[in-house]
MDTraj code that builds the backbone (N, CA, C; nanometers):
import mdtraj as md
import numpy as np

residues = "MET ALA LEU GLY LYS ILE LYS ALA ASP THR LEU GLU HIS SER THR ALA GLY THR VAL ASP THR GLN PHE VAL VAL ASN GLY SER ALA LYS ALA TRP ALA LYS CYS THR ASN ALA ALA GLY LEU ASP ASP SER PHE ASN ILE SER GLY GLY THR ASP ASN GLY THR GLY ASN TYR THR TYR ALA PHE THR SER SER MET ALA THR VAL ASN TYR VAL SER LEU THR ASN THR VAL TYR ALA THR LEU SER ALA SER GLY THR LEU THR ALA SER ASN TYR GLN VAL ARG CYS TYR SER ARG ALA ASP SER LEU THR ALA ILE ASP ASP VAL ASN PHE SER GLN ILE ALA GLY ASP LEU ALA".split()
xyz = np.array([
    [7.1748, 9.0286, 6.5841],
    [7.1362, 8.9651, 6.7144],
    [7.1494, 9.0722, 6.8274],
    [7.0573, 9.0313, 6.8644],
    [7.0066, 9.1833, 6.9701],
    [7.0315, 9.1166, 7.1109],
    [7.1216, 9.2443, 7.2197],
    [7.1622, 9.2065, 7.3181],
    [7.0737, 9.2665, 7.4213],
    [7.0807, 9.1981, 7.4826],
    [7.0197, 9.2037, 7.6625],
    [7.0765, 9.1693, 7.7774],
    [6.9563, 9.2056, 7.8591],
    [7.0081, 9.1767, 7.9889],
    [6.9295, 9.0714, 8.0576],
    [6.9817, 9.0247, 8.1505],
    [6.8731, 8.9495, 8.2527],
    [6.9443, 9.0095, 8.4004],
    [6.7962, 9.0689, 8.4565],
    [6.8127, 9.1176, 8.5662],
    [6.7356, 9.0384, 8.6650],
    [6.8197, 9.0266, 8.7809],
    [6.7784, 8.9426, 8.8883],
    [6.8134, 9.0079, 9.0380],
    [6.7502, 9.0075, 9.1827],
    [6.8113, 9.0381, 9.3087],
    [6.8777, 8.9144, 9.3436],
    [6.8711, 8.8087, 9.3292],
    [6.9413, 8.6706, 9.3647],
    [6.9732, 8.5861, 9.2942],
    [7.0953, 8.4995, 9.2884],
    [7.0806, 8.3583, 9.2272],
    [7.0554, 8.2697, 9.3007],
    [7.0071, 8.1326, 9.2546],
    [6.9728, 8.0111, 9.3388],
    [7.0084, 7.9219, 9.2039],
    [7.1243, 7.8196, 9.3395],
    [7.1466, 7.6919, 9.3102],
    [7.0634, 7.6296, 9.3351],
    [7.0520, 7.4622, 9.2605],
    [6.9491, 7.3502, 9.3242],
    [6.9716, 7.3123, 9.4489],
    [7.1337, 7.3035, 9.4624],
    [7.1553, 7.2275, 9.6189],
    [7.2409, 7.3428, 9.6918],
    [7.3128, 7.4402, 9.6569],
    [7.3978, 7.5228, 9.7468],
    [7.3682, 7.6103, 9.7798],
    [7.1959, 7.6831, 9.7840],
    [7.1033, 7.7946, 9.8094],
    [7.1121, 7.9085, 9.7044],
    [7.1221, 8.0284, 9.7770],
    [7.1045, 8.1737, 9.7176],
    [7.2225, 8.2441, 9.7782],
    [7.2587, 8.3349, 9.6714],
    [7.2996, 8.4484, 9.6901],
    [7.2722, 8.5798, 9.6375],
    [7.2777, 8.6762, 9.6783],
    [7.2145, 8.8145, 9.6584],
    [7.3318, 8.8677, 9.5231],
    [7.2527, 8.9128, 9.3972],
    [7.3487, 8.9334, 9.3042],
    [7.4690, 9.0357, 9.3274],
    [7.4231, 9.1157, 9.4122],
    [7.4895, 9.2725, 9.4953],
    [7.6002, 9.2019, 9.5164],
    [7.6144, 9.0910, 9.6061],
    [7.7169, 9.0198, 9.6768],
    [7.8457, 8.9742, 9.5705],
    [7.7695, 8.9161, 9.4443],
    [7.8725, 8.8602, 9.3226],
    [7.9061, 8.9840, 9.2403],
    [7.8885, 9.0978, 9.2461],
    [7.8931, 9.1880, 9.1905],
    [8.0221, 9.2359, 9.2421],
    [7.9948, 9.2799, 9.4027],
    [8.0824, 9.3482, 9.4753],
    [8.2253, 9.2406, 9.5265],
    [8.1871, 9.1158, 9.5147],
    [8.2789, 9.0268, 9.5939],
    [8.3557, 8.9564, 9.4940],
    [8.3288, 9.0064, 9.3624],
    [8.4012, 8.9003, 9.2555],
    [8.5650, 8.9849, 9.2382],
    [8.6774, 8.8779, 9.1671],
    [8.7909, 8.9210, 9.1160],
    [8.7305, 9.0021, 9.0117],
    [8.8143, 9.1754, 9.0133],
    [8.7887, 9.2313, 8.8775],
    [8.9024, 9.1771, 8.7472],
    [8.9910, 9.1470, 8.7981],
    [9.1226, 9.1073, 8.7131],
    [9.2151, 9.0146, 8.8186],
    [9.2823, 8.9390, 8.7320],
    [9.4066, 8.8216, 8.7629],
    [9.4647, 8.8143, 8.6862],
    [9.6012, 8.7747, 8.7375],
    [9.6824, 8.7401, 8.5739],
    [9.7852, 8.6741, 8.6628],
    [9.8303, 8.5561, 8.5868],
    [9.9667, 8.4419, 8.6230],
    [10.0301, 8.4958, 8.5039],
    [10.1579, 8.5442, 8.5520],
    [10.2719, 8.5834, 8.4646],
    [10.3857, 8.5364, 8.4466],
    [10.4703, 8.5432, 8.3533],
    [10.6020, 8.4948, 8.3749],
    [10.7038, 8.5988, 8.4052],
    [10.8481, 8.5676, 8.4132],
    [10.9410, 8.6388, 8.4947],
    [10.9730, 8.7589, 8.3668],
    [10.8886, 8.8019, 8.2754],
    [10.9559, 8.9175, 8.1926],
    [10.8149, 8.9557, 8.1371],
    [10.7120, 8.9841, 8.2488],
    [10.5920, 9.0140, 8.2218],
    [10.4980, 8.9869, 8.1434],
    [10.5327, 8.8556, 8.0748],
    [10.4245, 8.7853, 7.9669],
    [10.3145, 8.7318, 8.0388],
    [10.1911, 8.7276, 7.9576],
    [10.1117, 8.6381, 8.0650],
    [10.0819, 8.5034, 8.0016],
    [10.1217, 8.4505, 8.1349],
    [10.0623, 8.2693, 8.0818],
    [9.9055, 8.2411, 8.0799],
    [9.7982, 8.3463, 8.1531],
    [9.6865, 8.3346, 8.1572],
    [9.6368, 8.4548, 8.2403],
    [9.4980, 8.5358, 8.2421],
    [9.4471, 8.6201, 8.2487],
    [9.3126, 8.6773, 8.2609],
    [9.2917, 8.7653, 8.3594],
    [9.1288, 8.7944, 8.3106],
    [9.1158, 8.9462, 8.3406],
    [9.1182, 9.0148, 8.2489],
    [9.1162, 9.1931, 8.2156],
    [9.2280, 9.2472, 8.2458],
    [9.3083, 9.1427, 8.1985],
    [9.4311, 9.2220, 8.1797],
    [9.5078, 9.2094, 8.0437],
    [9.5344, 9.3807, 7.9463],
    [9.5522, 9.3123, 7.8193],
    [9.6752, 9.2881, 7.7881],
    [9.7767, 9.3437, 7.9171],
    [9.9452, 9.3117, 7.8628],
    [10.0048, 9.3327, 7.9686],
    [10.1289, 9.2961, 7.9426],
    [10.2233, 9.3718, 8.0712],
    [10.3617, 9.4084, 8.0241],
    [10.4208, 9.5205, 8.0965],
    [10.5410, 9.5466, 8.0858],
    [10.6329, 9.5090, 8.1535],
    [10.7575, 9.5264, 8.1042],
    [10.8803, 9.4522, 8.2206],
    [10.9790, 9.6052, 8.1974],
    [10.9352, 9.6727, 8.3209],
    [11.0200, 9.8118, 8.3643],
    [11.1703, 9.7591, 8.3835],
    [11.2246, 9.6558, 8.3980],
    [11.3642, 9.6444, 8.4400],
    [11.3219, 9.5420, 8.5837],
    [11.4779, 9.4652, 8.6194],
    [11.4740, 9.3982, 8.6961],
    [11.3660, 9.3748, 8.8231],
    [11.2968, 9.2919, 8.8254],
    [11.1743, 9.2767, 8.8893],
    [11.0523, 9.3583, 8.9084],
    [11.0378, 9.4486, 8.8158],
    [10.9521, 9.5688, 8.7933],
    [10.8672, 9.5381, 8.6752],
    [10.7198, 9.5346, 8.7155],
    [10.6105, 9.4763, 8.6037],
    [10.5265, 9.5777, 8.5758],
    [10.4468, 9.6104, 8.5035],
    [10.3207, 9.6851, 8.4876],
    [10.2384, 9.6257, 8.4012],
    [10.1151, 9.5976, 8.4732],
    [9.9934, 9.5264, 8.3809],
    [9.8858, 9.6255, 8.3550],
    [9.8746, 9.6280, 8.2443],
    [9.7231, 9.7127, 8.1857],
    [9.6239, 9.6231, 8.1940],
    [9.4918, 9.7058, 8.2543],
    [9.3632, 9.6137, 8.2707],
    [9.2924, 9.6667, 8.1149],
    [9.2239, 9.5931, 8.0985],
    [9.1186, 9.5523, 7.9667],
    [9.0255, 9.6540, 7.9892],
    [8.9538, 9.6468, 8.1053],
    [8.8434, 9.7695, 8.1608],
    [8.8938, 9.8265, 8.2949],
    [8.8884, 9.9469, 8.2896],
    [8.9871, 9.9986, 8.3825],
    [8.9042, 10.0140, 8.5243],
    [9.0150, 10.0490, 8.6004],
    [8.9283, 10.0099, 8.7917],
    [8.8467, 10.2159, 8.7909],
    [8.7395, 10.1972, 8.8577],
    [8.6779, 10.3441, 8.8957],
    [8.7924, 10.4174, 8.9375],
    [8.8565, 10.4006, 9.0815],
    [8.9547, 10.4924, 9.0978],
    [9.0909, 10.4002, 9.1289],
    [9.1977, 10.4758, 9.2219],
    [9.2925, 10.3651, 9.2485],
    [9.2644, 10.3383, 9.3648],
    [9.1305, 10.3685, 9.4134],
    [9.1200, 10.2747, 9.5650],
    [9.0741, 10.1430, 9.5461],
    [9.1541, 10.0458, 9.4654],
    [9.1500, 9.9174, 9.5068],
    [9.2334, 9.8015, 9.5496],
    [9.2200, 9.7089, 9.5696],
    [9.3566, 9.6150, 9.6271],
    [9.4031, 9.5670, 9.5077],
    [9.5388, 9.5283, 9.5378],
    [9.6088, 9.4402, 9.4215],
    [9.6925, 9.3512, 9.5227],
    [9.6175, 9.1903, 9.5444],
    [9.7201, 9.1335, 9.5986],
    [9.8271, 9.0449, 9.4964],
    [9.9575, 9.0668, 9.5518],
    [10.0250, 8.9719, 9.4763],
    [10.1051, 8.8542, 9.4907],
    [10.1708, 8.8050, 9.4431],
    [10.2793, 8.6863, 9.5016],
    [10.3462, 8.6337, 9.4155],
    [10.4581, 8.5328, 9.4316],
    [10.5542, 8.4516, 9.3412],
    [10.5502, 8.3310, 9.3779],
    [10.5892, 8.2976, 9.2636],
    [10.6165, 8.1034, 9.3147],
    [10.7039, 8.0407, 9.3337],
    [10.7944, 8.1303, 9.3593],
    [10.9320, 8.1075, 9.4334],
    [10.9514, 8.1087, 9.5512],
    [11.0381, 8.1005, 9.6136],
    [11.0676, 8.1778, 9.7458],
    [11.1101, 8.3076, 9.7569],
    [11.0314, 8.3732, 9.7158],
    [11.0493, 8.5123, 9.6847],
    [10.9727, 8.6034, 9.7148],
    [10.9413, 8.7256, 9.7685],
    [10.8609, 8.8147, 9.7824],
    [10.8286, 8.9299, 9.6713],
    [10.6945, 8.9669, 9.7024],
    [10.6268, 9.0755, 9.5924],
    [10.5482, 9.1670, 9.6524],
    [10.5329, 9.2767, 9.6053],
    [10.4466, 9.3902, 9.6589],
    [10.4205, 9.4559, 9.5624],
    [10.2986, 9.5260, 9.5925],
    [10.2056, 9.6043, 9.4694],
    [10.2842, 9.7472, 9.4606],
    [10.3302, 9.7701, 9.3673],
    [10.3865, 9.9192, 9.3696],
    [10.2642, 10.0552, 9.3371],
    [10.2885, 10.0995, 9.2309],
    [10.1965, 10.2250, 9.2051],
    [10.0781, 10.1432, 9.0939],
    [9.9761, 10.2502, 9.1742],
    [9.8002, 10.1603, 9.1541],
    [9.7728, 10.3019, 9.0521],
    [9.7159, 10.2707, 8.9089],
    [9.6919, 10.3783, 8.8623],
    [9.5377, 10.2679, 8.7979],
    [9.4241, 10.3791, 8.7928],
    [9.3147, 10.3272, 8.7579],
    [9.3144, 10.2401, 8.5983],
    [9.4087, 10.2694, 8.5165],
    [9.4199, 10.1723, 8.3881],
    [9.5618, 10.0403, 8.4091],
    [9.6458, 10.0880, 8.5441],
    [9.7242, 9.9870, 8.5566],
    [9.7680, 9.9642, 8.6691],
    [9.8411, 9.8548, 8.7133],
    [9.9111, 9.8249, 8.8030],
    [10.0613, 9.7792, 8.8318],
    [10.1156, 9.7953, 8.9802],
    [10.2586, 9.7562, 8.9052],
    [10.3137, 9.6342, 9.0293],
    [10.3596, 9.5619, 9.0137],
    [10.4408, 9.4434, 9.0853],
    [10.5778, 9.4522, 9.1011],
    [10.6442, 9.4318, 9.2320],
    [10.7802, 9.4296, 9.2445],
    [10.7962, 9.3310, 9.3269],
    [10.9260, 9.2561, 9.2511],
    [10.9777, 9.1286, 9.2970],
    [11.1011, 9.1033, 9.3600],
    [11.1198, 9.0756, 9.4635],
    [11.2563, 9.0853, 9.5420],
    [11.2728, 8.9171, 9.6123],
    [11.4570, 8.9249, 9.6215],
    [11.5169, 8.7897, 9.6681],
    [11.4583, 8.8267, 9.8370],
    [11.4233, 8.7033, 9.8706],
    [11.4408, 8.7025, 10.0566],
    [11.5704, 8.6720, 10.0876],
    [11.6762, 8.6354, 10.0079],
    [11.7826, 8.5675, 10.0675],
    [11.8893, 8.6949, 10.1135],
    [11.8755, 8.7914, 10.0207],
    [11.9996, 8.9091, 10.0579],
    [11.9691, 9.0551, 10.0396],
    [11.8971, 9.0440, 10.1435],
    [11.8634, 9.1835, 10.1814],
    [11.7350, 9.2624, 10.0811],
    [11.6389, 9.1483, 10.0378],
    [11.5582, 9.2561, 9.9263],
    [11.6381, 9.2690, 9.8044],
    [11.7224, 9.1855, 9.7344],
    [11.7175, 9.2737, 9.6083],
    [11.6180, 9.2491, 9.5000],
    [11.6129, 9.3213, 9.4034],
    [11.5150, 9.3189, 9.2972],
    [11.5514, 9.2307, 9.1992],
    [11.4527, 9.0575, 9.2073],
    [11.4634, 9.0023, 9.1106],
    [11.3704, 8.9663, 8.9861],
    [11.4300, 8.8917, 8.8765],
    [11.2660, 8.8775, 8.7655],
    [11.2075, 8.7131, 8.8316],
    [11.0915, 8.7430, 8.8430],
    [11.0501, 8.5871, 8.8711],
    [10.8632, 8.5827, 8.8375],
    [10.8635, 8.4744, 8.8394],
    [10.6997, 8.4375, 8.8155],
    [10.6512, 8.5453, 8.9147],
    [10.5262, 8.5499, 8.8522],
    [10.4090, 8.6334, 8.9706],
    [10.2680, 8.6248, 8.9235],
    [10.2093, 8.6724, 9.0445],
    [10.0593, 8.6495, 9.0511],
    [9.9744, 8.7424, 9.1018],
    [9.8773, 8.7690, 9.0505],
    [9.7961, 8.8944, 9.1262],
    [9.6641, 8.8798, 9.0768],
    [9.6107, 8.9432, 9.1983],
    [9.4385, 8.9285, 9.1883],
    [9.3906, 9.0794, 9.2296],
    [9.2528, 9.1188, 9.1483],
    [9.2184, 9.2775, 9.1521],
    [9.1122, 9.2572, 9.2217],
    [9.0830, 9.3121, 9.3657],
    [8.9237, 9.3466, 9.4159],
    [8.9310, 9.5009, 9.3987],
    [8.7656, 9.5412, 9.3748],
    [8.7337, 9.6760, 9.3581],
    [8.6658, 9.7016, 9.2702],
    [8.6338, 9.8096, 9.2498],
    [8.4756, 9.8893, 9.1328],
    [8.5651, 9.8941, 8.9946],
    [8.4978, 9.8642, 8.9384],
    [8.5124, 9.8561, 8.7935],
    [8.4453, 10.0032, 8.7381],
    [8.5220, 10.0543, 8.6189],
    [8.4524, 10.2256, 8.5880],
    [8.3452, 10.1706, 8.5461],
])
top = md.Topology()
chain = top.add_chain()
for i, resn in enumerate(residues, 1):
    res = top.add_residue(resn, chain, resSeq=i)
    for name in ("N", "CA", "C"):
        top.add_atom(name, md.element.get_by_symbol(name[0]), res)
traj = md.Trajectory(xyz[None], top)
């Protein structure tokens, strides 16, 4: 089967109008994940797997790396806890989860991430 390319400067929807393809490329999430409280993946895009580094400390690896460490990692948790991005590298990123109830003690929790930036 031959591989090919479709090249277009704009995409047009029959009722929703048009959008510049560069906006789509630059504005789309490059990775996202819904993760268990043990770094397992419930569902994801461009995430090859997770590592549980200890209580509330997870690292997720990209299937396709980011161009640099200058990307944005947005994190969240499912329960009334807090999450934060930790170390970012071109090939993976870290999520940390903390309890809000007791001075930010690290805890295991379900977490979500979205990555925006440039792929390598």
